[in-house]
Every structure is written in structure tokens, then in C-alpha cells.
GUVOTOR-900256 format. One record per atom (N, C-alpha, C): residue number from 0; residue in one letter; z, x, y. Coordinates in steps of 0.2 Angstrom, whole numbers, always signed. Layout:
BEGIN
pos NUM, code a, w Z, u X, v Y
...
REM end
This chain:
BEGIN
pos 0, code m, w -136, u +202, v +53
pos 0, code m, w -137, u +197, v +58
pos 0, code m, w -135, u +190, v +56
pos 1, code s, w -136, u +189, v +49
pos 1, code s, w -134, u +183, v +47
pos 1, code s, w -126, u +182, v +46
pos 2, code q, w -123, u +188, v +45
pos 2, code q, w -115, u +187, v +45
pos 2, code q, w -113, u +185, v +52
pos 3, code i, w -116, u +188, v +57
pos 3, code i, w -114, u +186, v +64
pos 3, code i, w -115, u +179, v +65
pos 4, code r, w -120, u +176, v +63
pos 4, code r, w -122, u +169, v +64
pos 4, code r, w -117, u +165, v +60
pos 5, code e, w -115, u +167, v +54
pos 5, code e, w -110, u +163, v +50
pos 5, code e, w -103, u +163, v +53
pos 6, code v, w -101, u +169, v +56
pos 6, code v, w -95, u +170, v +59
pos 6, code v, w -94, u +165, v +66
pos 7, code i, w -100, u +165, v +69
pos 7, code i, w -100, u +161, v +75
pos 7, code i, w -100, u +153, v +73
pos 8, code k, w -103, u +152, v +68
pos 8, code k, w -104, u +145, v +66
pos 8, code k, w -97, u +142, v +63
pos 9, code n, w -93, u +147, v +60
pos 9, code n, w -86, u +145, v +57
pos 9, code n, w -82, u +145, v +63
pos 10, code k, w -82, u +149, v +68
pos 10, code k, w -78, u +149, v +74
pos 10, code k, w -79, u +142, v +78
pos 11, code n, w -85, u +140, v +78
pos 11, code n, w -87, u +134, v +82
pos 11, code n, w -84, u +128, v +78
pos 12, code k, w -84, u +128, v +71
pos 12, code k, w -81, u +123, v +67
pos 12, code k, w -73, u +122, v +68
pos 13, code v, w -70, u +128, v +68
pos 13, code v, w -63, u +128, v +69
pos 13, code v, w -61, u +126, v +76
pos 14, code e, w -65, u +128, v +81
pos 14, code e, w -63, u +126, v +88
pos 14, code e, w -64, u +119, v +89
pos 15, code k, w -70, u +116, v +86
pos 15, code k, w -71, u +109, v +86
pos 15, code k, w -65, u +105, v +83
pos 16, code a, w -63, u +107, v +77
pos 16, code a, w -57, u +104, v +74
pos 16, code a, w -51, u +104, v +78
pos 17, code q, w -50, u +110, v +81
pos 17, code q, w -44, u +110, v +85
pos 17, code q, w -44, u +106, v +91
pos 18, code k, w -50, u +105, v +94
pos 18, code k, w -51, u +101, v +100
pos 18, code k, w -50, u +94, v +98
pos 19, code e, w -52, u +92, v +92
pos 19, code e, w -52, u +85, v +90
pos 19, code e, w -44, u +83, v +88
pos 20, code r, w -41, u +88, v +86
pos 20, code r, w -34, u +87, v +84
pos 20, code r, w -30, u +86, v +91
pos 21, code r, w -31, u +90, v +96
pos 21, code r, w -28, u +90, v +102
pos 21, code r, w -29, u +83, v +105
pos 22, code k, w -36, u +81, v +105
pos 22, code k, w -38, u +74, v +107
pos 22, code k, w -34, u +69, v +104
pos 23, code q, w -33, u +69, v +98
pos 23, code q, w -29, u +64, v +94
pos 23, code q, w -22, u +64, v +96
pos 24, code n, w -19, u +70, v +97
pos 24, code n, w -12, u +71, v +99
pos 24, code n, w -11, u +68, v +105
pos 25, code m, w -15, u +69, v +110
pos 25, code m, w -15, u +66, v +117
pos 25, code m, w -15, u +59, v +117
pos 26, code a, w -20, u +56, v +113
pos 26, code a, w -20, u +49, v +112
pos 26, code a, w -14, u +46, v +109
pos 27, code e, w -11, u +49, v +104
pos 27, code e, w -5, u +46, v +101
pos 27, code e, w +1, u +47, v +107
pos 28, code l, w +1, u +52, v +110
pos 28, code l, w +7, u +53, v +115
pos 28, code l, w +6, u +47, v +121
pos 29, code r, w +0, u +46, v +123
pos 29, code r, w -2, u +41, v +128
pos 29, code r, w +0, u +34, v +125
pos 30, code s, w -1, u +33, v +119
pos 30, code s, w +0, u +26, v +116
pos 30, code s, w +8, u +25, v +115
pos 31, code t, w +11, u +31, v +113
pos 31, code t, w +18, u +30, v +112
pos 31, code t, w +22, u +29, v +119
pos 32, code s, w +19, u +33, v +124
pos 32, code s, w +22, u +32, v +131
pos 32, code s, w +21, u +25, v +134
pos 33, code a, w +15, u +22, v +133
pos 33, code a, w +14, u +15, v +135
pos 33, code a, w +18, u +10, v +131
pos 34, code f, w +19, u +11, v +125
pos 34, code f, w +24, u +7, v +121
pos 34, code f, w +31, u +7, v +123
pos 35, code k, w +33, u +13, v +125
pos 35, code k, w +40, u +14, v +127
pos 35, code k, w +41, u +11, v +134
pos 36, code a, w +36, u +11, v +138
pos 36, code a, w +36, u +8, v +145
pos 36, code a, w +36, u +1, v +144
pos 37, code a, w +32, u -2, v +140
pos 37, code a, w +32, u -9, v +139
pos 37, code a, w +38, u -12, v +136
pos 38, code l, w +41, u -8, v +131
pos 38, code l, w +48, u -10, v +128
pos 38, code l, w +53, u -10, v +133
pos 39, code h, w +53, u -5, v +138
pos 39, code h, w +59, u -5, v +143
pos 39, code h, w +58, u -11, v +148
pos 40, code d, w +51, u -13, v +149
pos 40, code d, w +50, u -19, v +154
pos 40, code d, w +53, u -25, v +150
pos 41, code e, w +51, u -26, v +144
pos 41, code e, w +53, u -32, v +140
pos 41, code e, w +61, u -32, v +140
pos 42, code l, w +64, u -26, v +139
pos 42, code l, w +71, u -26, v +138
pos 42, code l, w +75, u -28, v +145
pos 43, code r, w +71, u -26, v +150
pos 43, code r, w +74, u -28, v +157
pos 43, code r, w +74, u -36, v +157
pos 44, code k, w +69, u -39, v +154
pos 44, code k, w +69, u -47, v +154
pos 44, code k, w +74, u -49, v +150
pos 45, code v, w +75, u -46, v +144
pos 45, code v, w +81, u -48, v +140
pos 45, code v, w +87, u -47, v +143
pos 46, code a, w +88, u -42, v +147
pos 46, code a, w +95, u -41, v +150
pos 46, code a, w +96, u -47, v +155
pos 47, code v, w +91, u -49, v +159
pos 47, code v, w +92, u -55, v +163
pos 47, code v, w +94, u -61, v +160
pos 48, code i, w +91, u -62, v +154
pos 48, code i, w +92, u -68, v +150
pos 48, code i, w +100, u -67, v +148
pos 49, code l, w +102, u -61, v +145
pos 49, code l, w +108, u -61, v +143
pos 49, code l, w +114, u -61, v +148
pos 50, code d, w +112, u -60, v +155
pos 50, code d, w +116, u -61, v +160
pos 50, code d, w +119, u -68, v +161
pos 51, code d, w +116, u -73, v +158
pos 51, code d, w +118, u -80, v +158
pos 51, code d, w +124, u -80, v +154
pos 52, code n, w +129, u -83, v +156
pos 52, code n, w +135, u -84, v +152
pos 52, code n, w +135, u -88, v +146
pos 53, code d, w +130, u -93, v +146
pos 53, code d, w +129, u -97, v +140
pos 53, code d, w +125, u -94, v +135
pos 54, code v, w +122, u -88, v +136
pos 54, code v, w +118, u -85, v +131
pos 54, code v, w +121, u -79, v +128
pos 55, code d, w +122, u -79, v +121
pos 55, code d, w +126, u -74, v +117
pos 55, code d, w +121, u -68, v +115
pos 56, code y, w +115, u -71, v +113
pos 56, code y, w +110, u -66, v +110
pos 56, code y, w +103, u -69, v +111
pos 57, code v, w +98, u -64, v +110
pos 57, code v, w +91, u -66, v +110
pos 57, code v, w +88, u -64, v +103
pos 58, code v, w +84, u -68, v +100
pos 58, code v, w +81, u -66, v +94
pos 58, code v, w +73, u -64, v +96
pos 59, code v, w +71, u -59, v +94
pos 59, code v, w +64, u -57, v +96
pos 59, code v, w +60, u -55, v +89
pos 60, code t, w +54, u -57, v +90
pos 60, code t, w +50, u -56, v +84
pos 60, code t, w +45, u -50, v +86
pos 61, code v, w +45, u -45, v +82
pos 61, code v, w +40, u -39, v +83
pos 61, code v, w +34, u -40, v +79
pos 62, code p, w +28, u -39, v +82
pos 62, code p, w +22, u -39, v +78
pos 62, code p, w +22, u -34, v +72
pos 63, code d, w +19, u -35, v +66
pos 63, code d, w +20, u -30, v +61
pos 63, code d, w +17, u -24, v +62
pos 64, code d, w +12, u -23, v +67
pos 64, code d, w +8, u -17, v +68
pos 64, code d, w +13, u -13, v +73
pos 65, code q, w +18, u -16, v +76
pos 65, code q, w +22, u -12, v +81
pos 65, code q, w +29, u -11, v +78
pos 66, code l, w +30, u -13, v +72
pos 66, code l, w +37, u -13, v +69
pos 66, code l, w +40, u -6, v +68
pos 67, code a, w +36, u -1, v +66
pos 67, code a, w +38, u +6, v +65
pos 67, code a, w +40, u +9, v +72
pos 68, code r, w +36, u +8, v +77
pos 68, code r, w +37, u +10, v +83
pos 68, code r, w +43, u +7, v +86
pos 69, code f, w +44, u +1, v +85
pos 69, code f, w +50, u -3, v +88
pos 69, code f, w +56, u +0, v +85
pos 70, code t, w +56, u +0, v +78
pos 70, code t, w +63, u +3, v +75
pos 70, code t, w +64, u +10, v +77
pos 71, code g, w +59, u +14, v +78
pos 71, code g, w +60, u +21, v +80
pos 71, code g, w +63, u +21, v +87
pos 72, code a, w +60, u +17, v +91
pos 72, code a, w +62, u +17, v +98
pos 72, code a, w +70, u +14, v +99
pos 73, code i, w +71, u +9, v +95
pos 73, code i, w +78, u +6, v +96
pos 73, code i, w +84, u +11, v +94
pos 74, code f, w +82, u +16, v +90
pos 74, code f, w +87, u +21, v +88
pos 74, code f, w +87, u +27, v +93
pos 75, code k, w +81, u +28, v +96
pos 75, code k, w +81, u +34, v +100
pos 75, code k, w +82, u +32, v +107
pos 76, code e, w +79, u +27, v +110
pos 76, code e, w +79, u +25, v +117
pos 76, code e, w +83, u +20, v +119
pos 77, code v, w +85, u +15, v +115
pos 77, code v, w +89, u +9, v +117
pos 77, code v, w +97, u +10, v +116
pos 78, code n, w +100, u +11, v +122
pos 78, code n, w +108, u +12, v +121
pos 78, code n, w +111, u +6, v +124
pos 79, code d, w +108, u +2, v +128
pos 79, code d, w +111, u -3, v +132
pos 79, code d, w +113, u -10, v +128
pos 80, code f, w +110, u -10, v +122
pos 80, code f, w +110, u -16, v +118
pos 80, code f, w +112, u -15, v +111
pos 81, code e, w +115, u -20, v +108
pos 81, code e, w +117, u -20, v +101
pos 81, code e, w +111, u -23, v +98
pos 82, code i, w +107, u -20, v +94
pos 82, code i, w +101, u -23, v +90
pos 82, code i, w +102, u -23, v +83
pos 83, code t, w +102, u -29, v +80
pos 83, code t, w +102, u -29, v +73
pos 83, code t, w +96, u -33, v +70
pos 84, code q, w +94, u -32, v +64
pos 84, code q, w +89, u -35, v +61
pos 84, code q, w +91, u -41, v +57
pos 85, code v, w +87, u -47, v +58
pos 85, code v, w +89, u -53, v +55
pos 85, code v, w +88, u -52, v +47
pos 86, code e, w +93, u -54, v +44
pos 86, code e, w +93, u -54, v +37
pos 86, code e, w +88, u -57, v +33
pos 87, code g, w +84, u -54, v +29
pos 87, code g, w +78, u -57, v +26
pos 87, code g, w +72, u -58, v +30
pos 88, code e, w +72, u -56, v +36
pos 88, code e, w +66, u -56, v +40
pos 88, code e, w +65, u -49, v +43
pos 89, code p, w +60, u -45, v +41
pos 89, code p, w +60, u -38, v +43
pos 89, code p, w +57, u -37, v +50
pos 90, code n, w +54, u -43, v +53
pos 90, code n, w +51, u -42, v +60
pos 90, code n, w +55, u -46, v +65
pos 91, code k, w +61, u -48, v +63
pos 91, code k, w +65, u -52, v +68
pos 91, code k, w +71, u -48, v +70
pos 92, code f, w +73, u -47, v +76
pos 92, code f, w +79, u -44, v +78
pos 92, code f, w +83, u -48, v +83
pos 93, code i, w +90, u -47, v +82
pos 93, code i, w +95, u -50, v +87
pos 93, code i, w +97, u -45, v +92
pos 94, code i, w +96, u -46, v +98
pos 94, code i, w +98, u -42, v +104
pos 94, code i, w +104, u -45, v +107
pos 95, code r, w +109, u -41, v +108
pos 95, code r, w +116, u -43, v +111
pos 95, code r, w +117, u -38, v +116
pos 96, code d, w +122, u -39, v +121
pos 96, code d, w +124, u -34, v +125
pos 96, code d, w +129, u -30, v +121
pos 97, code k, w +129, u -24, v +122
pos 97, code k, w +134, u -19, v +119
pos 97, code k, w +141, u -20, v +122
pos 98, code l, w +145, u -21, v +117
pos 98, code l, w +152, u -22, v +119
pos 98, code l, w +156, u -15, v +119
pos 99, code i, w +159, u -13, v +125
pos 99, code i, w +162, u -7, v +125
pos 99, code i, w +170, u -8, v +124
pos 100, code s, w +173, u -5, v +119
pos 100, code s, w +180, u -5, v +118
pos 100, code s, w +183, u +1, v +118
pos 101, code f, w +189, u +1, v +120
pos 101, code f, w +193, u +8, v +121
pos 101, code f, w +199, u +8, v +116
REM end
């Protein structure tokens, strides 16, 4: 009888750990989706600013806690702009319209 109790106890521990892992993954996915949505909203604002003929580029400062997400997103998600990092400043980026040449 004690073996059955141990098996059930271990099964419950494993299920609890799996449930917690799924919960953490869902929270991370929600957070990432919210970040990408906010980034696209902000980039729309940058696009409006860059539509002015007097503006060549926009410099943005990214908070340190969002830097990894931002750099990942600009390589995967952002194709409309040319984004370069300001030399010597890891959390500042220059955003320009992407020039298309043939």
C-alpha cells in the first residue's frame, strides 16, 4: 500500500511541476506579445516623425530591462526601418527609413 501512495505522490509532484512550467511559458508568451504590440505602436509613431522631410533619423533610448527583447525584435520583426546602435551607448539606437536600391 505504501508503494501506491509513493507513486501517487510522485505523480502529483510531476504534474504540479508541469503545470507550473506551462503557466510560466504562457506568462512569457503574453509578455512577449505585449512587448511586440507596444513596439509596433511606437514604431508607427516613429514612422510619422520620419515622414517629415526635415527629419533624417530618430534616436531612441531603450530601458536596460527591455534591451534584450528590443534587440531580438529588431532582427526578427522590424523590416521597415534601418536600425543601428549608437556607438559607445548600448541602449541608444538610431532609426532611419530603409532605403531601397536596385
